[in-house]
C-alpha positions in Angstrom: 57.0 -95.5 -67.3 55.0 -97.6 -64.8 57.4 -96.6 -61.9 56.2 -92.8 -62.4 53.0 -91.7 -60.8 51.3 -90.5 -63.8 52.2 -93.8 -65.8 50.6 -95.8 -62.8 47.4 -93.6 -63.3 47.2 -94.1 -67.0 47.7 -97.9 -66.7 44.8 -98.1 -64.2 42.7 -96.1 -66.5 43.4 -98.6 -69.5 42.0 -101.2 -67.1 38.9 -99.3 -66.2 39.9 -98.0 -62.8 40.3 -94.5 -61.5 43.1 -93.8 -59.2 43.3 -91.6 -56.1 47.0 -91.2 -56.0 49.6 -88.9 -54.5 51.8 -88.2 -51.5 49.2 -87.1 -49.0 48.4 -90.4 -47.0 50.2 -91.4 -43.8 51.4 -94.8 -43.4 48.6 -95.2 -40.7 46.1 -94.2 -43.4 47.6 -96.5 -45.9 47.2 -99.5 -43.5 43.6 -98.4 -42.4 42.7 -98.2 -46.0 44.1 -101.6 -46.8 42.6 -103.1 -43.7 39.0 -102.1 -44.9 39.5 -104.2 -47.8 40.9 -101.7 -50.3 44.4 -102.5 -51.3 47.0 -99.6 -51.7 49.6 -99.4 -54.4 53.0 -98.0 -53.0 56.4 -97.3 -54.2 60.0 -98.1 -53.3 61.8 -95.6 -55.4 65.1 -96.4 -57.0 67.1 -94.3 -54.4 65.8 -96.4 -51.8 65.4 -100.0 -53.6 67.7 -101.0 -56.5 65.7 -100.4 -59.7 62.5 -99.0 -57.9 59.6 -101.2 -57.2 55.7 -101.0 -56.8 53.9 -103.5 -54.7 50.5 -103.6 -52.9 49.9 -103.1 -49.2 47.0 -105.5 -48.2 46.9 -104.7 -44.6 48.9 -104.2 -41.5 49.5 -103.6 -37.8 51.4 -101.2 -35.7 54.4 -103.6 -36.1 54.2 -105.0 -39.7 52.9 -104.7 -43.1 51.0 -107.4 -45.3 52.1 -107.2 -48.8 51.2 -108.6 -52.3 54.4 -108.6 -54.5 54.4 -109.8 -58.1 58.2 -110.0 -58.2 60.6 -112.9 -57.8 61.2 -111.4 -54.2 57.7 -112.3 -53.3 57.5 -110.3 -50.5 54.5 -111.1 -48.1 55.3 -109.2 -44.8 57.8 -106.7 -43.7 58.4 -104.8 -40.5 56.9 -101.5 -40.4 60.3 -99.9 -39.5 61.9 -101.4 -42.6 58.9 -100.6 -44.8 59.3 -96.8 -43.8 63.0 -97.0 -44.9 62.1 -98.2 -48.3 58.7 -96.3 -48.9 58.9 -93.1 -51.0 55.6 -92.0 -49.7 53.7 -92.4 -52.9 50.2 -94.3 -52.7 47.4 -95.2 -55.2 44.1 -96.4 -54.2 42.3 -97.8 -57.3 38.5 -98.1 -57.6 36.5 -99.2 -60.5 34.9 -96.5 -62.9 
């Protein structure tokens, strides 16, 4: 499914993107990438967020995260500490092929 790492990579490929994904980026690296204009897809796994969730980090600071969320929750910002409680460590950066 889409909530699985491989499922996300396959979906991005179907839309003409290649994905650099995994668990190697720190939160500071995710923020730096997003702040350079490259949004980063992240996960909130089911054991940390009911049902699991994918959303996009669009930027951030030392204290807060800027988010794009297509769910009904419409999360736009989140305190860094709260984000770290929910984040499973997965990140994906999509670039056009």
